N, C-alpha and C positions, 0 to 999 in steps of 0.2 A: 842940117843933117841930124841924125839921131845919135845921142850919146848914152852910154850906160851909166846909171847911177849905182855905184857899188853898194851904197847903203840900202837900196831897195831891190837889188837884183839877187836872186837865188839861182844857183846852178845845181843841177840834179843829174846824176848818172843813173840811168835805168838799166837794170839787168840783174844778173845773179850776184850773190854776195861776193864771189871771187872777183868779178869784174869791178864792182863798186869799191872794193878795198884796194884796187890797184894804185900803187903810189904814183905812177906816171900820170894818171887821170885825176889825182886828188886835188890839184890846184890848176886853175886855168888863168892864163894871162892874155887878155884881149885888149889890144890897143892901149897898153899901159895900165889897165885895171886888173888887179889880182882878185879873182873870184874863187872863193873856197867852195868846195862842194858840200852839200848838206844831205842828210838822210831823208828829209821830207821838205816839201814846199807846197804852198797854198796858191791855187790859181782858180779863179771863178768860183771860189767857195769850196773847192774840192781839194782835199789834202792828198797830194801824190807822194808816194814813198819810192825809194830807190829799188826795192824788191817787188814793186807793183802789187802789194798785197791789200792795200786800202784798209788795213786794220785800224790805223789811226783815224782815218776819215769815218769809219763805221762807229768807232767808240765815241767820236765827237758828235755825230748825228744822233746816236742812241742817247747820250747824256743830255743834249739839248732837248730832244723830243720828250724824254722822261720829265724834265723840269716843266716843259710847257703843258704836258698832260696833268701834272700835279696842280698847276695853276688852274686848269680847266676843272679839275675835281673840286677845288675850293669854290669855284663859281657856281657849281651845281645847286647850291642851296638857294640861290637867288633866281634861278630859272626853272621852268617846268621840265619834266622828263623829256618831252619831245624837243624842246629847244636845246637841252644839253646833248641829246642824241645827235641833233643836226650839227652842233659845234664840233663834236668829236669826229663825225664823218667828214666835215669840212677840213679839219686839221689833218686827218690821215690822208685824205685825197690831195691836199696841197703838198704834203711831204712826198707822196708818191709821184705827183706831177713834177716836182722839183728834181727828184732823183732821176726820172726819165729824161728830163731836159738836160740835167748835168751829164747823164750818160751819153747823150747825143753830142754834147760839146767836146767831150774827151775822146 
């Protein structure tokens, strides 16, 4: 049968700030495991927040995308303009496809 691993299990209460701050819901006890609630949790690479704003996820995607674009900018000296243009289009398309896929999973 399945058992919860308290070191790897995150619990998240979705709703308004009034609901997520409720003391009754702040700690869960499931089959002897005490799970504390968190303000955000990561699942399938998407960072979910208790207020469902996705601001942490958007900041994370923006930061990693900027770093990857900066790396592509450094490579432009070694490639032709057409090849660099293709690399940037491939990068943006892959990020959009992943966002669409992630949106369908949630």
